[in-house]
C-alpha positions in Angstrom: 10.6 16.0 -5.8 7.0 15.5 -4.5 4.5 13.3 -6.4 1.6 15.1 -4.6 1.4 18.1 -6.9 -1.6 18.0 -9.2 -5.0 19.5 -8.4 -7.9 17.0 -8.9 -8.9 18.6 -12.3 -5.4 18.5 -13.6 -4.9 15.0 -12.5 -8.0 13.7 -14.1 -7.1 15.3 -17.4 -3.7 13.6 -17.4 -4.7 10.3 -16.0 -7.7 9.7 -18.2 -5.6 9.8 -21.3 -3.0 7.4 -19.8 -5.5 5.0 -18.4 -7.5 4.9 -21.7 -4.3 3.9 -23.4 -3.6 1.2 -20.7 -7.1 -0.2 -21.1 -6.5 -0.5 -24.9 -3.1 -2.1 -24.3 -4.4 -4.7 -21.9 -7.4 -5.4 -24.0 -5.0 -6.2 -26.9 -2.6 -8.3 -24.9 -4.7 -10.1 -22.3 -7.5 -12.3 -23.7 -9.5 -12.8 -20.5 -9.5 -9.0 -20.0 -10.7 -8.5 -23.5 -13.5 -11.0 -23.0 -14.6 -9.3 -19.8 -14.7 -5.8 -21.4 -16.6 -7.2 -24.5 -19.2 -8.9 -22.2 -19.7 -5.6 -20.3 -20.1 -3.7 -23.6 -17.4 -1.2 -22.7 -16.2 1.0 -25.6 -14.7 4.2 -24.2 -14.6 6.4 -21.1 -15.5 10.1 -20.8 -14.2 10.3 -17.3 -12.0 8.3 -14.8 -15.2 7.1 -13.1 -16.3 5.6 -16.5 -13.3 3.4 -16.8 -14.0 -0.3 -16.6 -12.9 -1.8 -13.2 -12.1 -5.3 -12.3 -13.0 -6.8 -8.9 -9.7 -7.3 -7.1 -10.8 -10.9 -6.2 -10.6 -11.8 -9.9 -6.8 -12.1 -9.6 -7.4 -15.1 -7.3 -9.2 -17.0 -10.0 -7.9 -15.9 -13.4 -4.4 -15.7 -14.8 -4.4 -12.0 -15.9 -1.2 -10.8 -17.5 -0.4 -8.8 -20.6 3.1 -10.2 -21.2 4.3 -13.5 -22.6 5.4 -16.2 -20.1 9.1 -15.7 -21.0 9.0 -12.1 -20.0 7.7 -12.7 -16.5 10.5 -11.4 -14.2 8.8 -11.6 -10.9 5.5 -13.1 -9.5 3.9 -11.5 -6.4 1.2 -13.1 -4.3 -1.3 -11.5 -2.0 -1.8 -12.2 1.7 -5.1 -14.0 1.6 -5.8 -16.3 4.5 -8.1 -18.8 2.9 -5.6 -20.4 0.5 -6.7 -18.5 -2.5 -4.1 -15.8 -3.4 -3.8 -13.2 -6.1 -0.9 -13.7 -8.5 0.6 -10.6 -10.1 3.1 -10.9 -13.0 5.7 -8.2 -13.5 8.2 -7.9 -16.4 11.5 -6.1 -15.8 10.2 -2.7 -16.9 7.1 -2.8 -14.7 9.1 -3.9 -11.7 11.6 -1.1 -12.2 8.9 1.5 -12.7 6.9 0.5 -9.6 10.1 0.7 -7.5 10.9 4.1 -8.9 7.4 5.5 -8.2 7.4 4.0 -4.7 10.7 5.7 -4.1 9.3 9.1 -5.3 6.3 8.7 -3.0 8.1 7.9 0.2 10.8 10.5 -0.4 8.1 13.1 -0.1 8.3 12.5 3.7 11.8 11.1 4.0 13.8 13.3 1.8 16.3 12.1 -0.9 18.9 10.5 1.4 18.7 7.0 2.7 18.3 6.9 6.5 19.3 4.3 9.0 16.4 1.9 9.2 14.6 -0.4 11.7 12.5 -3.1 10.0 9.8 -4.3 12.4 9.8 -7.8 11.0 11.9 -10.9 10.6 14.2 -11.6 7.7 12.9 -15.2 7.8 10.1 -14.4 5.3 12.6 -13.4 2.5 13.7 -16.9 1.8 12.4 -17.1 -1.8 13.4 -13.9 -3.7 11.5 -14.9 -6.9 8.0 -15.3 -5.5 7.0 -12.9 -2.7 4.1 -12.6 -0.4 2.5 -9.1 -0.1 4.3 -8.8 3.3 7.6 -9.8 1.9 7.2 -7.5 -1.1 6.3 -4.6 1.2 9.3 -5.1 3.5 11.8 -5.7 0.6 10.4 -2.7 -1.3 10.7 -0.3 1.7 14.1 -1.6 2.8 15.7 0.0 -0.2 15.0 3.4 1.3 17.1 2.7 4.3 20.7 1.8 5.2 22.4 0.1 8.2 19.2 -2.0 8.6 18.3 -3.7 11.8 15.5 -6.3 12.0 13.5 -5.8 15.2 12.6 -9.6 15.2 14.9 -12.5 15.1 14.5 -15.5 12.8 12.0 -17.0 15.3 9.8 -13.9 15.3 10.9 -12.8 18.8 11.9 -9.2 19.6 15.7 -8.7 19.3 16.0 -6.1 22.1 19.8 -6.1 21.9 19.7 -5.2 18.2 17.2 -2.4 18.8 19.3 -0.9 21.6 22.5 -1.1 19.5 20.8 0.6 16.6 19.5 3.4 18.8 22.9 3.9 20.5 24.4 4.3 17.1 21.7 6.2 15.1 19.1 7.4 17.6 20.5 11.0 17.9 19.5 11.9 14.3 16.6 11.0 11.9 16.1 7.3 11.2 13.4 5.3 9.4 11.1 2.7 10.8 9.0 0.5 8.6 6.5 -2.2 9.7 3.0 -3.5 9.4 0.7 -1.8 11.9 0.0 -4.6 14.3 3.7 -5.6 14.4 4.6 -2.0 15.2 2.1 -2.0 18.0 3.1 -5.3 19.5 6.8 -5.4 18.8 7.9 -1.8 18.8 5.5 0.4 20.8 5.0 -2.0 23.7 8.7 -2.9 23.8 9.8 0.8 23.7 7.3 1.6 26.5 8.5 -1.3 28.6 12.2 -0.7 28.1 12.3 3.0 27.8 13.5 3.2 24.2 13.8 6.7 22.7 12.2 6.8 19.3 11.9 10.6 19.1 14.0 10.9 15.9 12.2 8.2 14.1 10.0 8.5 11.0 7.5 5.6 10.9 5.9 4.4 7.7 3.3 1.6 8.4 0.4 -0.1 6.8 -2.1 -2.9 7.2 -3.1 -5.0 10.2 -5.7 -2.7 11.6 -8.2 -5.6 12.2 -6.3 -6.9 15.2 -5.9 -3.4 16.6 -9.7 -2.8 16.2 -10.2 -6.0 18.0 -8.2 -4.5 20.8 -10.2 -1.3 20.6 -7.2 0.7 19.4 -8.3 3.4 17.0 -5.9 5.1 14.5 -6.0 8.3 16.7 -5.1 6.3 19.8 -2.3 4.5 17.9 -0.8 7.9 17.0 -1.2 9.1 20.6 0.4 6.1 22.1 3.3 6.3 19.7 3.8 9.9 20.6 4.1 8.8 24.3 7.4 7.0 23.3 8.6 10.0 21.3 7.4 8.8 17.8 5.5 11.7 16.3 6.3 11.5 12.6 4.0 8.8 11.6 2.6 8.0 8.1 0.1 5.3 7.5 -0.3 4.1 3.9 -2.8 2.1 2.0 -1.7 -0.2 -0.9 -2.1 -3.7 -2.2 0.0 -6.3 -4.1 -2.5 -6.0 -7.0 -1.2 -2.5 -7.6 2.3 -2.9 -6.4 4.4 0.3 -6.2 1.3 2.5 -5.7 0.7 3.6 -2.1 -1.7 6.2 -0.8 0.2 8.0 1.9 -1.0 9.7 5.0 -0.3 13.5 5.1 1.8 15.2 7.7 -1.3 16.3 9.6 -2.6 12.7 9.9 -6.1 11.5 9.5 -6.3 11.4 5.7 -4.6 9.4 2.9 -3.6 11.1 -0.4 -3.3 10.0 -4.0 0.0 10.5 -5.8 -0.1 12.2 -9.1 -0.2 8.8 -11.0 -3.1 7.4 -9.0 -6.6 8.2 -7.8 -9.5 6.7 -6.0 -13.3 6.5 -6.7 -15.8 5.6 -4.0 -18.8 3.7 -5.4 -22.3 3.0 -4.2 -22.3 -0.8 -3.6 -25.9 -1.1 -4.8 -25.8 1.1 -8.0 -22.0 1.3 -8.6 -22.4 5.0 -9.1 -19.6 7.3 -8.0 -20.4 8.8 -4.5 -19.6 12.4 -3.6 -17.2 13.4 -0.7 -18.6 12.5 2.7 -20.5 9.4 1.5 -18.9 6.0 2.3 -18.9 3.2 -0.2 -16.7 0.7 -1.9 -13.2 1.9 -2.7 -11.9 1.7 -6.3 -8.1 2.3 -6.7 -6.6 3.6 -10.0 -3.0 3.7 -11.0 -1.0 4.0 -14.3 1.7 1.6 -13.0 0.2 -1.8 -13.9 1.6 -2.2 -17.4 2.3 -6.0 -17.4 -1.2 -7.0 -16.1 -4.6 -5.3 -16.2 -4.6 -4.0 -12.7 -4.9 -0.3 -13.4 -8.5 0.1 -12.3 -9.5 -2.2 -9.4 -12.6 -2.4 -7.2 -11.4 -3.4 -3.8 -13.3 -5.1 -1.0 -12.6 -2.2 1.3 -15.0 0.5 2.4 -13.8 4.1 2.1 -14.8 7.7 2.1 -13.4 10.8 0.4 -13.2 13.6 3.0 -12.4 16.5 0.6 -10.8 17.6 -2.6 -7.9 20.0 -2.9 -8.3 21.1 0.7 -5.7 19.2 2.7 -1.9 18.9 3.2 -1.5 17.9 -0.5 -3.8 18.5 -3.6 -6.3 16.0 -4.9 -8.6 13.7 -3.0 -8.0 13.0 0.6 -9.7 9.9 2.0 -9.9 7.2 4.7 -10.3 3.4 4.5 -13.1 2.4 6.9 -12.5 -1.3 6.9 -13.3 -4.5 5.0 -16.6 -5.1 3.3 -18.7 -7.3 5.6 -18.1 -11.0 4.8 -15.1 -10.2 2.6 -12.1 -12.3 3.1 -10.0 -11.1 6.0 -6.6 -10.2 4.7 -3.7 -8.2 5.8 0.0 -8.5 5.7 0.5 -8.5 9.4 -2.7 -10.4 10.3 -0.9 -13.5 9.0 2.5 -12.9 10.6 2.5 -15.9 12.9 2.0 -18.3 9.9 4.5 -16.4 7.7 7.3 -16.1 10.2 
């Protein structure tokens, strides 16, 4: 069942009530969050845009959790490159719910059955299963939607061409799933498929992150899709997400070009000077909103990414459709696949 069903007006009505409840919950259970809201003078919100946001960078400097230490089931870390990382604390209920909602989101484009799967990564970064990097969490989370997994890279991070060919001989004549971070897909799947004539025409690619290196190589999102089509890969879905809102992803629609908000999430684009909400067509700082963070106050986060809403209730799916335009100038460069050499 799709999680892209609610019109923007219906979504805001549902979400506002849930998010107001979450704000009160975190305020009562996370002392630093309560202090922040008290200092800001926040009392109540009349709209989603009125909800109090936290800068995502705050998770690098404060321990923000709304559960006692003995209920921490899993700790996730972000993919920052300067040594400072976000730490996100999940209890068992939050971890289960984020996985369930992630499943519902990706099944919108995959269907309910698990497909044979290529992971464009190396299993070497899954050594510690209690504390994951954003990259590790992404790979492990997505791997549950596939079966008969093949890792495209060996333990040293080199392409395993034999494994890829064996997978395609066995599964290539029917739909299969491919997951990887964008730069790794470009470097270790597209270029390898082109060079060795691999047929990826039955593949469905879900990818995210790592656009910085592609931009450095002058590869635009449109060119990325066009090049993948040249090796037969036409079902391509980018997504935007972050460890600070684990389980929530904003998925590219079938037509390409725009990201969409699932029914339990939304975005607001803000003027970086006034913090006012900007209308469609005006780029600004991207705020991400989700009802999933119940064990820590990450339900309304101001990112360090620039974005723009293209339209509302006028695309493949209802609600806002938007694009991420890149990092805020001088913001820390981060990206799951931009650090792959160090992580592998």
